[in-house]
Chimera marker file (.cmm) of the C-alpha trace (Angstrom):
<marker_set name="trace">
<marker id="1" x="6.963" y="-8.890" z="6.130" r="1" g="1" b="0" radius="0.5"/>
<marker id="2" x="8.044" y="-5.297" z="6.767" r="1" g="1" b="0" radius="0.5"/>
<marker id="3" x="7.511" y="-2.188" z="4.655" r="1" g="1" b="0" radius="0.5"/>
<marker id="4" x="11.201" y="-2.301" z="3.668" r="1" g="1" b="0" radius="0.5"/>
<marker id="5" x="10.903" y="-5.912" z="2.514" r="1" g="1" b="0" radius="0.5"/>
<marker id="6" x="7.694" y="-5.241" z="0.569" r="1" g="1" b="0" radius="0.5"/>
<marker id="7" x="9.254" y="-2.236" z="-1.166" r="1" g="1" b="0" radius="0.5"/>
<marker id="8" x="12.241" y="-4.358" z="-2.139" r="1" g="1" b="0" radius="0.5"/>
<marker id="9" x="10.056" y="-7.190" z="-3.468" r="1" g="1" b="0" radius="0.5"/>
<marker id="10" x="8.124" y="-4.870" z="-5.819" r="1" g="1" b="0" radius="0.5"/>
<marker id="11" x="11.129" y="-2.725" z="-6.770" r="1" g="1" b="0" radius="0.5"/>
<marker id="12" x="9.392" y="0.404" z="-5.511" r="1" g="1" b="0" radius="0.5"/>
<marker id="13" x="10.981" y="3.815" z="-5.205" r="1" g="1" b="0" radius="0.5"/>
<marker id="14" x="10.145" y="6.129" z="-2.326" r="1" g="1" b="0" radius="0.5"/>
<marker id="15" x="7.972" y="9.163" z="-3.000" r="1" g="1" b="0" radius="0.5"/>
<marker id="16" x="7.356" y="9.923" z="0.680" r="1" g="1" b="0" radius="0.5"/>
<marker id="17" x="9.512" y="7.366" z="2.503" r="1" g="1" b="0" radius="0.5"/>
<marker id="18" x="8.531" y="5.697" z="5.752" r="1" g="1" b="0" radius="0.5"/>
<marker id="19" x="10.181" y="6.893" z="8.936" r="1" g="1" b="0" radius="0.5"/>
<marker id="20" x="9.915" y="3.358" z="10.337" r="1" g="1" b="0" radius="0.5"/>
<marker id="21" x="10.396" y="0.611" z="7.738" r="1" g="1" b="0" radius="0.5"/>
<marker id="22" x="10.796" y="-2.399" z="10.038" r="1" g="1" b="0" radius="0.5"/>
<marker id="23" x="7.217" y="-2.568" z="11.345" r="1" g="1" b="0" radius="0.5"/>
<marker id="24" x="5.427" y="-5.772" z="10.428" r="1" g="1" b="0" radius="0.5"/>
<marker id="25" x="2.649" y="-5.469" z="7.847" r="1" g="1" b="0" radius="0.5"/>
<marker id="26" x="-0.636" y="-7.154" z="8.760" r="1" g="1" b="0" radius="0.5"/>
<marker id="27" x="-1.446" y="-7.977" z="5.142" r="1" g="1" b="0" radius="0.5"/>
<marker id="28" x="-1.985" y="-6.501" z="1.705" r="1" g="1" b="0" radius="0.5"/>
<marker id="29" x="-5.025" y="-4.977" z="0.019" r="1" g="1" b="0" radius="0.5"/>
<marker id="30" x="-5.183" y="-4.068" z="-3.683" r="1" g="1" b="0" radius="0.5"/>
<marker id="31" x="-7.893" y="-1.781" z="-5.001" r="1" g="1" b="0" radius="0.5"/>
<marker id="32" x="-8.671" y="1.372" z="-6.914" r="1" g="1" b="0" radius="0.5"/>
<marker id="33" x="-12.069" y="1.663" z="-5.240" r="1" g="1" b="0" radius="0.5"/>
<marker id="34" x="-11.607" y="3.662" z="-2.067" r="1" g="1" b="0" radius="0.5"/>
<marker id="35" x="-15.059" y="2.542" z="-0.872" r="1" g="1" b="0" radius="0.5"/>
<marker id="36" x="-13.694" y="-1.033" z="-0.840" r="1" g="1" b="0" radius="0.5"/>
<marker id="37" x="-10.588" y="0.115" z="1.026" r="1" g="1" b="0" radius="0.5"/>
<marker id="38" x="-12.785" y="1.810" z="3.638" r="1" g="1" b="0" radius="0.5"/>
<marker id="39" x="-14.987" y="-1.259" z="3.998" r="1" g="1" b="0" radius="0.5"/>
<marker id="40" x="-12.444" y="-4.067" z="3.795" r="1" g="1" b="0" radius="0.5"/>
<marker id="41" x="-8.816" y="-3.058" z="4.385" r="1" g="1" b="0" radius="0.5"/>
<marker id="42" x="-7.429" y="-3.829" z="7.815" r="1" g="1" b="0" radius="0.5"/>
<marker id="43" x="-5.212" y="-1.530" z="9.893" r="1" g="1" b="0" radius="0.5"/>
<marker id="44" x="-1.498" y="-2.058" z="9.371" r="1" g="1" b="0" radius="0.5"/>
<marker id="45" x="-1.884" y="-3.419" z="5.856" r="1" g="1" b="0" radius="0.5"/>
<marker id="46" x="-0.221" y="-2.307" z="2.641" r="1" g="1" b="0" radius="0.5"/>
<marker id="47" x="-2.373" y="-0.751" z="-0.109" r="1" g="1" b="0" radius="0.5"/>
<marker id="48" x="-1.529" y="-1.444" z="-3.757" r="1" g="1" b="0" radius="0.5"/>
<marker id="49" x="-3.390" y="0.941" z="-6.073" r="1" g="1" b="0" radius="0.5"/>
<marker id="50" x="-3.391" y="2.744" z="-9.371" r="1" g="1" b="0" radius="0.5"/>
<marker id="51" x="-5.333" y="5.709" z="-7.999" r="1" g="1" b="0" radius="0.5"/>
<marker id="52" x="-3.064" y="8.741" z="-7.670" r="1" g="1" b="0" radius="0.5"/>
<marker id="53" x="-5.157" y="11.275" z="-5.796" r="1" g="1" b="0" radius="0.5"/>
<marker id="54" x="-4.899" y="12.751" z="-2.335" r="1" g="1" b="0" radius="0.5"/>
<marker id="55" x="-8.122" y="10.873" z="-1.492" r="1" g="1" b="0" radius="0.5"/>
<marker id="56" x="-6.130" y="7.634" z="-1.658" r="1" g="1" b="0" radius="0.5"/>
<marker id="57" x="-3.910" y="8.888" z="1.145" r="1" g="1" b="0" radius="0.5"/>
<marker id="58" x="-6.824" y="10.251" z="3.174" r="1" g="1" b="0" radius="0.5"/>
<marker id="59" x="-8.538" y="6.865" z="2.895" r="1" g="1" b="0" radius="0.5"/>
<marker id="60" x="-5.349" y="5.064" z="3.938" r="1" g="1" b="0" radius="0.5"/>
<marker id="61" x="-5.107" y="7.330" z="6.978" r="1" g="1" b="0" radius="0.5"/>
<marker id="62" x="-8.729" y="6.672" z="7.995" r="1" g="1" b="0" radius="0.5"/>
<marker id="63" x="-8.101" y="2.896" z="7.861" r="1" g="1" b="0" radius="0.5"/>
<marker id="64" x="-4.669" y="3.241" z="9.554" r="1" g="1" b="0" radius="0.5"/>
<marker id="65" x="-2.857" y="1.542" z="6.685" r="1" g="1" b="0" radius="0.5"/>
<marker id="66" x="0.910" y="1.108" z="6.900" r="1" g="1" b="0" radius="0.5"/>
<marker id="67" x="1.843" y="2.370" z="3.410" r="1" g="1" b="0" radius="0.5"/>
<marker id="68" x="0.632" y="2.921" z="-0.154" r="1" g="1" b="0" radius="0.5"/>
<marker id="69" x="2.337" y="1.656" z="-3.307" r="1" g="1" b="0" radius="0.5"/>
<marker id="70" x="1.215" y="3.122" z="-6.643" r="1" g="1" b="0" radius="0.5"/>
<marker id="71" x="1.570" y="0.835" z="-9.658" r="1" g="1" b="0" radius="0.5"/>
<marker id="72" x="2.626" y="1.237" z="-13.308" r="1" g="1" b="0" radius="0.5"/>
<marker id="73" x="5.109" y="4.060" z="-12.554" r="1" g="1" b="0" radius="0.5"/>
<marker id="74" x="2.187" y="6.481" z="-12.558" r="1" g="1" b="0" radius="0.5"/>
<marker id="75" x="2.922" y="10.130" z="-11.982" r="1" g="1" b="0" radius="0.5"/>
<marker id="76" x="2.293" y="11.144" z="-8.379" r="1" g="1" b="0" radius="0.5"/>
<marker id="77" x="0.558" y="14.512" z="-7.996" r="1" g="1" b="0" radius="0.5"/>
<marker id="78" x="1.835" y="17.167" z="-5.633" r="1" g="1" b="0" radius="0.5"/>
<marker id="79" x="-1.529" y="16.938" z="-3.802" r="1" g="1" b="0" radius="0.5"/>
<marker id="80" x="-0.955" y="13.244" z="-3.165" r="1" g="1" b="0" radius="0.5"/>
<marker id="81" x="2.611" y="13.850" z="-1.965" r="1" g="1" b="0" radius="0.5"/>
<marker id="82" x="1.484" y="16.617" z="0.370" r="1" g="1" b="0" radius="0.5"/>
<marker id="83" x="-1.357" y="14.495" z="1.770" r="1" g="1" b="0" radius="0.5"/>
<marker id="84" x="1.104" y="11.636" z="2.424" r="1" g="1" b="0" radius="0.5"/>
<marker id="85" x="3.391" y="13.996" z="4.338" r="1" g="1" b="0" radius="0.5"/>
<marker id="86" x="0.485" y="15.493" z="6.303" r="1" g="1" b="0" radius="0.5"/>
<marker id="87" x="-1.028" y="12.133" z="7.211" r="1" g="1" b="0" radius="0.5"/>
<marker id="88" x="2.279" y="10.341" z="7.810" r="1" g="1" b="0" radius="0.5"/>
<marker id="89" x="1.473" y="7.668" z="5.241" r="1" g="1" b="0" radius="0.5"/>
<marker id="90" x="4.550" y="6.303" z="3.432" r="1" g="1" b="0" radius="0.5"/>
<marker id="91" x="4.102" y="6.480" z="-0.346" r="1" g="1" b="0" radius="0.5"/>
<marker id="92" x="6.006" y="4.479" z="-2.971" r="1" g="1" b="0" radius="0.5"/>
<marker id="93" x="5.847" y="3.887" z="-6.717" r="1" g="1" b="0" radius="0.5"/>
<marker id="94" x="6.586" y="0.687" z="-8.632" r="1" g="1" b="0" radius="0.5"/>
<marker id="95" x="6.902" y="0.015" z="-12.367" r="1" g="1" b="0" radius="0.5"/>
<marker id="96" x="4.984" y="-3.247" z="-11.908" r="1" g="1" b="0" radius="0.5"/>
<marker id="97" x="1.313" y="-3.852" z="-12.664" r="1" g="1" b="0" radius="0.5"/>
<marker id="98" x="-1.086" y="-4.475" z="-9.808" r="1" g="1" b="0" radius="0.5"/>
<marker id="99" x="-1.205" y="-8.158" z="-10.746" r="1" g="1" b="0" radius="0.5"/>
<marker id="100" x="2.588" y="-8.483" z="-10.775" r="1" g="1" b="0" radius="0.5"/>
<marker id="101" x="3.029" y="-6.609" z="-7.493" r="1" g="1" b="0" radius="0.5"/>
<marker id="102" x="0.403" y="-8.701" z="-5.704" r="1" g="1" b="0" radius="0.5"/>
<marker id="103" x="1.785" y="-11.975" z="-7.069" r="1" g="1" b="0" radius="0.5"/>
<marker id="104" x="5.332" y="-11.145" z="-5.986" r="1" g="1" b="0" radius="0.5"/>
<marker id="105" x="4.221" y="-10.033" z="-2.526" r="1" g="1" b="0" radius="0.5"/>
<marker id="106" x="2.109" y="-13.141" z="-2.019" r="1" g="1" b="0" radius="0.5"/>
<marker id="107" x="4.931" y="-15.407" z="-3.181" r="1" g="1" b="0" radius="0.5"/>
<marker id="108" x="7.216" y="-13.623" z="-0.714" r="1" g="1" b="0" radius="0.5"/>
<marker id="109" x="4.799" y="-14.448" z="2.126" r="1" g="1" b="0" radius="0.5"/>
<marker id="110" x="2.591" y="-11.371" z="2.502" r="1" g="1" b="0" radius="0.5"/>
<marker id="111" x="-1.017" y="-12.462" z="2.789" r="1" g="1" b="0" radius="0.5"/>
<marker id="112" x="-4.162" y="-10.611" z="1.756" r="1" g="1" b="0" radius="0.5"/>
<marker id="113" x="-5.838" y="-8.777" z="4.590" r="1" g="1" b="0" radius="0.5"/>
<marker id="114" x="-9.101" y="-10.269" z="5.709" r="1" g="1" b="0" radius="0.5"/>
<marker id="115" x="-11.607" y="-8.742" z="8.083" r="1" g="1" b="0" radius="0.5"/>
<marker id="116" x="-12.711" y="-12.165" z="9.298" r="1" g="1" b="0" radius="0.5"/>
<marker id="117" x="-10.805" y="-15.400" z="9.197" r="1" g="1" b="0" radius="0.5"/>
<marker id="118" x="-7.459" y="-15.989" z="7.585" r="1" g="1" b="0" radius="0.5"/>
<marker id="119" x="-6.208" y="-16.829" z="4.154" r="1" g="1" b="0" radius="0.5"/>
<marker id="120" x="-5.265" y="-20.424" z="3.460" r="1" g="1" b="0" radius="0.5"/>
<marker id="121" x="-3.808" y="-21.976" z="0.379" r="1" g="1" b="0" radius="0.5"/>
<link id1="1" id2="2" r="1" g="1" b="0" radius="0.2"/>
<link id1="2" id2="3" r="1" g="1" b="0" radius="0.2"/>
<link id1="3" id2="4" r="1" g="1" b="0" radius="0.2"/>
<link id1="4" id2="5" r="1" g="1" b="0" radius="0.2"/>
<link id1="5" id2="6" r="1" g="1" b="0" radius="0.2"/>
<link id1="6" id2="7" r="1" g="1" b="0" radius="0.2"/>
<link id1="7" id2="8" r="1" g="1" b="0" radius="0.2"/>
<link id1="8" id2="9" r="1" g="1" b="0" radius="0.2"/>
<link id1="9" id2="10" r="1" g="1" b="0" radius="0.2"/>
<link id1="10" id2="11" r="1" g="1" b="0" radius="0.2"/>
<link id1="11" id2="12" r="1" g="1" b="0" radius="0.2"/>
<link id1="12" id2="13" r="1" g="1" b="0" radius="0.2"/>
<link id1="13" id2="14" r="1" g="1" b="0" radius="0.2"/>
<link id1="14" id2="15" r="1" g="1" b="0" radius="0.2"/>
<link id1="15" id2="16" r="1" g="1" b="0" radius="0.2"/>
<link id1="16" id2="17" r="1" g="1" b="0" radius="0.2"/>
<link id1="17" id2="18" r="1" g="1" b="0" radius="0.2"/>
<link id1="18" id2="19" r="1" g="1" b="0" radius="0.2"/>
<link id1="19" id2="20" r="1" g="1" b="0" radius="0.2"/>
<link id1="20" id2="21" r="1" g="1" b="0" radius="0.2"/>
<link id1="21" id2="22" r="1" g="1" b="0" radius="0.2"/>
<link id1="22" id2="23" r="1" g="1" b="0" radius="0.2"/>
<link id1="23" id2="24" r="1" g="1" b="0" radius="0.2"/>
<link id1="24" id2="25" r="1" g="1" b="0" radius="0.2"/>
<link id1="25" id2="26" r="1" g="1" b="0" radius="0.2"/>
<link id1="26" id2="27" r="1" g="1" b="0" radius="0.2"/>
<link id1="27" id2="28" r="1" g="1" b="0" radius="0.2"/>
<link id1="28" id2="29" r="1" g="1" b="0" radius="0.2"/>
<link id1="29" id2="30" r="1" g="1" b="0" radius="0.2"/>
<link id1="30" id2="31" r="1" g="1" b="0" radius="0.2"/>
<link id1="31" id2="32" r="1" g="1" b="0" radius="0.2"/>
<link id1="32" id2="33" r="1" g="1" b="0" radius="0.2"/>
<link id1="33" id2="34" r="1" g="1" b="0" radius="0.2"/>
<link id1="34" id2="35" r="1" g="1" b="0" radius="0.2"/>
<link id1="35" id2="36" r="1" g="1" b="0" radius="0.2"/>
<link id1="36" id2="37" r="1" g="1" b="0" radius="0.2"/>
<link id1="37" id2="38" r="1" g="1" b="0" radius="0.2"/>
<link id1="38" id2="39" r="1" g="1" b="0" radius="0.2"/>
<link id1="39" id2="40" r="1" g="1" b="0" radius="0.2"/>
<link id1="40" id2="41" r="1" g="1" b="0" radius="0.2"/>
<link id1="41" id2="42" r="1" g="1" b="0" radius="0.2"/>
<link id1="42" id2="43" r="1" g="1" b="0" radius="0.2"/>
<link id1="43" id2="44" r="1" g="1" b="0" radius="0.2"/>
<link id1="44" id2="45" r="1" g="1" b="0" radius="0.2"/>
<link id1="45" id2="46" r="1" g="1" b="0" radius="0.2"/>
<link id1="46" id2="47" r="1" g="1" b="0" radius="0.2"/>
<link id1="47" id2="48" r="1" g="1" b="0" radius="0.2"/>
<link id1="48" id2="49" r="1" g="1" b="0" radius="0.2"/>
<link id1="49" id2="50" r="1" g="1" b="0" radius="0.2"/>
<link id1="50" id2="51" r="1" g="1" b="0" radius="0.2"/>
<link id1="51" id2="52" r="1" g="1" b="0" radius="0.2"/>
<link id1="52" id2="53" r="1" g="1" b="0" radius="0.2"/>
<link id1="53" id2="54" r="1" g="1" b="0" radius="0.2"/>
<link id1="54" id2="55" r="1" g="1" b="0" radius="0.2"/>
<link id1="55" id2="56" r="1" g="1" b="0" radius="0.2"/>
<link id1="56" id2="57" r="1" g="1" b="0" radius="0.2"/>
<link id1="57" id2="58" r="1" g="1" b="0" radius="0.2"/>
<link id1="58" id2="59" r="1" g="1" b="0" radius="0.2"/>
<link id1="59" id2="60" r="1" g="1" b="0" radius="0.2"/>
<link id1="60" id2="61" r="1" g="1" b="0" radius="0.2"/>
<link id1="61" id2="62" r="1" g="1" b="0" radius="0.2"/>
<link id1="62" id2="63" r="1" g="1" b="0" radius="0.2"/>
<link id1="63" id2="64" r="1" g="1" b="0" radius="0.2"/>
<link id1="64" id2="65" r="1" g="1" b="0" radius="0.2"/>
<link id1="65" id2="66" r="1" g="1" b="0" radius="0.2"/>
<link id1="66" id2="67" r="1" g="1" b="0" radius="0.2"/>
<link id1="67" id2="68" r="1" g="1" b="0" radius="0.2"/>
<link id1="68" id2="69" r="1" g="1" b="0" radius="0.2"/>
<link id1="69" id2="70" r="1" g="1" b="0" radius="0.2"/>
<link id1="70" id2="71" r="1" g="1" b="0" radius="0.2"/>
<link id1="71" id2="72" r="1" g="1" b="0" radius="0.2"/>
<link id1="72" id2="73" r="1" g="1" b="0" radius="0.2"/>
<link id1="73" id2="74" r="1" g="1" b="0" radius="0.2"/>
<link id1="74" id2="75" r="1" g="1" b="0" radius="0.2"/>
<link id1="75" id2="76" r="1" g="1" b="0" radius="0.2"/>
<link id1="76" id2="77" r="1" g="1" b="0" radius="0.2"/>
<link id1="77" id2="78" r="1" g="1" b="0" radius="0.2"/>
<link id1="78" id2="79" r="1" g="1" b="0" radius="0.2"/>
<link id1="79" id2="80" r="1" g="1" b="0" radius="0.2"/>
<link id1="80" id2="81" r="1" g="1" b="0" radius="0.2"/>
<link id1="81" id2="82" r="1" g="1" b="0" radius="0.2"/>
<link id1="82" id2="83" r="1" g="1" b="0" radius="0.2"/>
<link id1="83" id2="84" r="1" g="1" b="0" radius="0.2"/>
<link id1="84" id2="85" r="1" g="1" b="0" radius="0.2"/>
<link id1="85" id2="86" r="1" g="1" b="0" radius="0.2"/>
<link id1="86" id2="87" r="1" g="1" b="0" radius="0.2"/>
<link id1="87" id2="88" r="1" g="1" b="0" radius="0.2"/>
<link id1="88" id2="89" r="1" g="1" b="0" radius="0.2"/>
<link id1="89" id2="90" r="1" g="1" b="0" radius="0.2"/>
<link id1="90" id2="91" r="1" g="1" b="0" radius="0.2"/>
<link id1="91" id2="92" r="1" g="1" b="0" radius="0.2"/>
<link id1="92" id2="93" r="1" g="1" b="0" radius="0.2"/>
<link id1="93" id2="94" r="1" g="1" b="0" radius="0.2"/>
<link id1="94" id2="95" r="1" g="1" b="0" radius="0.2"/>
<link id1="95" id2="96" r="1" g="1" b="0" radius="0.2"/>
<link id1="96" id2="97" r="1" g="1" b="0" radius="0.2"/>
<link id1="97" id2="98" r="1" g="1" b="0" radius="0.2"/>
<link id1="98" id2="99" r="1" g="1" b="0" radius="0.2"/>
<link id1="99" id2="100" r="1" g="1" b="0" radius="0.2"/>
<link id1="100" id2="101" r="1" g="1" b="0" radius="0.2"/>
<link id1="101" id2="102" r="1" g="1" b="0" radius="0.2"/>
<link id1="102" id2="103" r="1" g="1" b="0" radius="0.2"/>
<link id1="103" id2="104" r="1" g="1" b="0" radius="0.2"/>
<link id1="104" id2="105" r="1" g="1" b="0" radius="0.2"/>
<link id1="105" id2="106" r="1" g="1" b="0" radius="0.2"/>
<link id1="106" id2="107" r="1" g="1" b="0" radius="0.2"/>
<link id1="107" id2="108" r="1" g="1" b="0" radius="0.2"/>
<link id1="108" id2="109" r="1" g="1" b="0" radius="0.2"/>
<link id1="109" id2="110" r="1" g="1" b="0" radius="0.2"/>
<link id1="110" id2="111" r="1" g="1" b="0" radius="0.2"/>
<link id1="111" id2="112" r="1" g="1" b="0" radius="0.2"/>
<link id1="112" id2="113" r="1" g="1" b="0" radius="0.2"/>
<link id1="113" id2="114" r="1" g="1" b="0" radius="0.2"/>
<link id1="114" id2="115" r="1" g="1" b="0" radius="0.2"/>
<link id1="115" id2="116" r="1" g="1" b="0" radius="0.2"/>
<link id1="116" id2="117" r="1" g="1" b="0" radius="0.2"/>
<link id1="117" id2="118" r="1" g="1" b="0" radius="0.2"/>
<link id1="118" id2="119" r="1" g="1" b="0" radius="0.2"/>
<link id1="119" id2="120" r="1" g="1" b="0" radius="0.2"/>
<link id1="120" id2="121" r="1" g="1" b="0" radius="0.2"/>
</marker_set>
């Protein structure tokens, strides 16, 4: 799945759009705990979160994540927007809950990122 396809699946609007939307995502990671993102998210994956701070973007950049989608139509701060521009991390917002967004993405074929092994149904 690409960033463009994921954004379409979760009905997300661009806040800081991706320059390249056709790159393949390696998986999806959903968390509001940036310590978990640092420890567990894999490079090239999509982050689904409700945390709307610039630290979310900085964490995504450290882990080389492909994009960030903020849930629940939360307001995106100017600090978060600026960090996304600076770090080159695409940023989107969806009206869906984290649960809904993850379910739709998984049903569309995007798998959770795993540091070891792969996901099987």
